[in-house]
C-alpha positions in Angstrom: 0.0 0.0 0.0 2.8 2.4 0.8 4.5 1.7 -2.5 1.3 2.8 -4.3 1.0 5.9 -2.2 4.6 6.9 -2.9 3.9 6.3 -6.6 0.8 8.6 -6.5 2.7 11.3 -4.6 5.6 11.2 -7.1 3.3 11.4 -10.1 1.5 14.4 -8.7 4.8 16.1 -8.0 5.9 15.6 -11.6 2.6 17.0 -13.1 2.4 20.7 -13.5 -0.7 22.8 -14.3 1.6 25.3 -16.1 2.4 24.7 -19.8 4.1 26.8 -22.5 1.4 28.1 -24.9 1.8 30.1 -28.0 -0.5 33.1 -28.1 -2.9 33.1 -31.0 -3.4 36.3 -32.9 -6.9 37.6 -33.2 -8.4 37.4 -36.6 -10.2 40.4 -38.0 -13.8 39.5 -38.5 -15.3 40.0 -41.9 -18.9 40.7 -42.6 -20.1 38.1 -45.1 -23.8 38.4 -44.1 -24.3 41.5 -46.3 -26.3 39.4 -48.8 -28.8 38.1 -46.2 -29.5 41.7 -45.0 -30.7 42.9 -48.3 -34.4 43.3 -48.9 -36.1 41.1 -51.6 -36.7 44.1 -53.9 -33.0 44.9 -54.1 -32.1 41.2 -54.7 -34.3 41.2 -57.8 -32.4 44.1 -59.4 -29.8 42.7 -61.8 -27.4 45.6 -61.5 -27.4 45.2 -57.7 -26.8 41.5 -58.0 -23.9 42.1 -60.4 -22.3 44.7 -58.1 -22.7 42.5 -55.0 -21.2 39.4 -56.8 -18.2 41.6 -57.9 -17.7 42.9 -54.3 -18.0 39.4 -52.9 -15.4 38.0 -55.3 -13.0 40.8 -54.3 -13.6 40.1 -50.6 -13.0 36.3 -51.2 -9.8 37.0 -53.2 -8.2 39.3 -50.6 -6.6 37.2 -48.0 -6.0 38.8 -44.6 -2.4 39.9 -44.3 -0.5 38.4 -41.3 0.0 41.0 -38.6 3.7 41.5 -38.0 4.8 40.2 -34.6 6.4 42.8 -32.3 8.8 40.5 -30.4 9.7 43.2 -27.9 6.1 43.6 -26.8 5.6 39.9 -26.7 8.6 39.1 -24.6 7.9 41.1 -21.4 10.4 41.3 -18.6 10.2 38.9 -15.6 8.0 36.4 -17.4 8.8 32.8 -18.4 8.9 31.9 -22.1 10.0 29.1 -24.4 11.7 30.6 -27.5 13.2 29.2 -30.6 16.5 30.8 -31.7 18.3 29.5 -34.8 16.6 26.1 -34.5 17.4 25.6 -30.8 14.8 25.8 -28.1 15.4 27.8 -24.8 13.3 28.1 -21.7 14.1 31.5 -20.4 13.1 34.3 -18.0 13.3 37.7 -19.7 15.5 40.2 -17.9 15.3 43.2 -20.2 15.7 44.6 -23.7 18.9 46.4 -24.6 18.1 48.2 -27.8 17.4 45.3 -30.2 18.9 42.6 -28.0 17.1 40.4 -25.5 18.9 39.8 -22.3 17.6 36.7 -20.4 18.7 33.8 -18.3 17.7 30.1 -18.5 15.1 29.0 -16.0 17.4 26.2 -14.8 20.5 28.4 -14.4 19.8 31.9 -13.2 23.5 32.9 -13.1 24.0 32.3 -16.9 23.2 35.3 -19.1 21.9 34.9 -22.6 21.7 37.6 -25.3 19.8 37.2 -28.5 19.2 39.7 -31.3 15.5 40.1 -32.1 16.0 38.9 -35.7 17.4 35.6 -34.3 14.2 34.8 -32.4 11.4 33.0 -34.2 8.4 35.1 -33.4 5.9 32.4 -34.3 7.2 30.0 -31.8 7.3 32.2 -28.7 5.4 30.3 -26.0 4.5 31.9 -22.7 4.3 29.8 -19.5 0.6 29.9 -18.5 -1.8 28.1 -16.3 -3.6 25.3 -18.2 -7.2 24.8 -17.0 -7.7 21.4 -18.8 -4.6 19.9 -17.1 -5.8 21.3 -13.8 -9.2 19.7 -14.3 -7.7 16.3 -15.2 -5.5 16.4 -12.0 -8.5 17.4 -9.9 -10.6 14.5 -11.3 -7.7 12.1 -10.8 -7.3 13.3 -7.2 -11.0 12.8 -6.4 -11.0 9.4 -8.0 -7.9 8.4 -6.0 -9.6 9.6 -2.8 -12.8 7.7 -3.7 -10.8 4.5 -4.4 -8.9 5.0 -1.1 -12.1 5.4 0.9 -13.7 2.4 -0.8 -10.5 0.3 -0.1 -10.5 1.4 3.6 -14.3 0.6 4.1 -14.1 -2.7 2.3 
């Protein structure tokens, strides 16, 4: 019984509710419901239909341009991030920005100083360490299940 209890305690100590997550950029909403808002009398007019189909085809052809990522705003000081620099992954705590260079230190070694130019950092793979609600829910359910099994085992 003690062996199983140690195994459970060890597994909970290794599980963390904090994960590195890449922020998703907000898409700009487009209003494609313009056709449904038209009155029936306007829909019967052929010139109106021609103009609306031309406008729709222009809207469909134009793809939203990706918003340029401002790395300096994304990498705020005193926060934990996982970044990709020249194909190598680093888990860092940002110290400060010196002009166009990021000064940080690895999470595992606070005495070591790392410097990266902002052009070296892959802006699409910047992941911030955040609380993960789904993982916390899974841990909670597992803990309640374990407590229930323990109570059932003791009462048996």
